[in-house]
C-alpha positions in Angstrom: 83.7 115.3 72.8 82.9 114.8 76.5 85.5 114.0 79.0 86.1 110.4 80.0 83.4 108.7 82.1 84.7 106.5 84.8 88.2 106.9 86.1 89.3 103.5 85.0 87.9 103.5 81.5 89.8 106.3 79.7 87.1 106.1 77.0 85.0 109.2 76.3 81.5 109.1 74.8 78.6 111.5 74.1 75.8 109.3 75.4 73.1 110.5 77.8 72.8 108.6 81.1 69.5 107.2 79.7 71.3 105.7 76.7 73.9 104.0 78.9 71.0 102.7 81.1 69.3 101.2 78.1 72.5 99.3 77.1 73.1 98.3 80.8 69.6 96.8 81.0 70.2 94.9 77.7 73.5 93.5 79.1 71.8 92.3 82.2 68.9 90.7 80.3 70.4 89.5 77.0 73.9 88.6 78.2 73.0 87.1 81.6 74.8 89.9 83.4 75.6 89.9 87.1 76.7 92.9 89.1 80.1 92.9 90.5 81.3 94.8 93.6 83.4 97.1 91.5 80.4 98.5 89.7 81.0 96.5 86.5 78.7 93.9 85.2 80.2 90.4 84.5 78.3 88.9 81.5 78.7 86.7 78.5 80.5 88.3 75.5 78.1 89.6 72.9 80.2 87.9 70.3 80.0 84.1 70.2 82.7 82.1 72.0 82.9 78.3 72.1 83.0 78.3 76.0 81.3 81.3 77.6 79.5 82.1 80.8 78.9 85.4 82.6 82.2 86.9 83.8 84.5 84.3 82.1 86.2 86.9 79.9 83.8 89.9 79.5 82.9 92.9 81.6 80.7 95.9 80.9 81.4 99.3 82.4 78.1 100.8 83.6 79.5 104.3 83.7 81.0 104.5 80.2 78.8 102.0 78.3 81.9 100.2 77.0 82.2 96.4 76.9 85.5 94.7 77.4 86.2 91.2 76.0 89.4 89.8 77.5 89.3 87.1 74.8 89.7 88.1 71.2 87.3 91.0 70.7 88.9 93.7 72.9 87.1 97.0 73.6 83.4 97.2 72.3 82.1 100.7 72.0 78.6 101.7 73.4 76.9 101.9 69.9 78.2 98.4 69.0 77.1 97.1 72.4 73.6 98.5 71.8 73.5 96.9 68.4 74.8 93.5 69.6 72.3 93.4 72.5 69.4 94.5 70.4 69.0 97.6 72.6 66.9 100.5 71.2 68.3 103.8 72.4 67.7 107.5 71.7 71.3 108.5 71.0 70.8 111.8 72.8 74.0 113.8 72.9 74.8 115.3 76.3 74.8 119.0 76.4 78.4 119.1 77.9 79.6 117.0 74.9 78.8 119.6 72.3 
């Protein structure tokens, strides 16, 4: 498995940069994402919440592809983020992940 992507995440993945970009685009478009100065995207949680708006309790890490719900859902892995956002991705494994 590849080394962690993003010093703050601690979460490794084997996604290509193109796959992370597909998920990032879906978060921006489907979850009303807004860029933050720290490189994360503040967005609505991909799971339903009674009261939700971009950045209320969900952030997406554009380097790792992981979503973080600070409500009840916790960490959401890239594959689950893609599915929840309806993103079609190639799931290309990076050469350094083998």
